[in-house]
C-alpha positions as CSV (number, residue, x, y, z in Angstrom):
1,X,69.9,81.8,111.0
2,X,72.2,84.2,112.9
3,X,74.9,85.9,110.8
4,X,77.9,87.4,112.5
5,X,80.4,89.6,110.5
6,X,83.8,90.3,111.9
7,X,86.4,92.6,110.3
8,X,89.9,92.2,111.6
9,X,93.2,93.6,110.5
10,X,95.2,90.9,108.6
11,X,97.9,89.1,110.7
12,X,96.2,86.2,112.6
13,X,97.1,82.6,112.0
14,X,94.7,80.2,110.4
15,X,94.4,78.4,113.8
16,X,93.4,81.8,115.5
17,X,90.8,82.5,112.9
18,X,89.5,79.0,113.2
19,X,89.3,79.4,117.0
20,X,87.6,82.7,116.5
21,X,84.9,81.1,114.4
22,X,84.3,78.3,116.8
23,X,84.1,80.5,119.9
24,X,81.8,83.0,118.2
25,X,79.5,80.2,116.9
26,X,79.3,78.8,120.4
27,X,78.6,82.1,122.0
28,X,75.8,83.0,119.6
29,X,74.3,79.6,119.9
30,X,74.2,80.0,123.7
31,X,73.0,83.6,123.6
32,X,70.1,83.3,121.2
33,X,69.5,79.5,121.4
34,X,70.2,78.9,117.8
35,X,71.6,75.6,116.7
36,X,75.3,75.9,116.1
37,X,74.8,74.6,112.6
38,X,72.5,77.5,111.8
39,X,75.1,80.2,112.9
40,X,77.1,81.8,110.1
41,X,80.4,83.6,110.9
42,X,82.1,85.7,108.1
43,X,85.6,86.9,108.9
44,X,86.9,89.7,106.6
45,X,90.5,90.7,106.9
46,X,91.7,94.2,106.1
47,X,95.3,95.1,105.2
48,X,96.8,97.3,108.0
49,X,97.6,100.0,105.5
50,X,93.9,100.2,104.9
51,X,92.7,100.3,108.5
52,X,92.9,103.9,110.2
53,X,92.8,104.7,113.8
54,X,92.6,108.4,114.6
55,X,93.6,109.2,111.1
56,X,96.7,107.1,111.2
57,X,97.1,103.7,109.5
58,X,97.4,100.6,111.6
59,X,100.6,99.8,109.8
60,X,102.1,103.1,110.9
61,X,101.0,102.5,114.4
62,X,102.4,99.1,114.5
63,X,105.7,100.2,113.1
64,X,106.1,102.9,115.6
65,X,105.2,100.4,118.5
66,X,101.9,102.3,119.4
67,X,99.7,99.2,118.5
């Protein structure tokens, strides 16, 4: 039973998250031959203020237009 864990900065729509789960499930199923119903995908969303790139928060980078 494959388990895929994905961490994203918060900000995607429910439709985008559903599409991500569907696409990742399909890709894992194709790649390893596991039935889609056995593939588990866990998406964890992180607040941009808690996600750091090069020591600066993603919230700050977004506010400055650098992300």
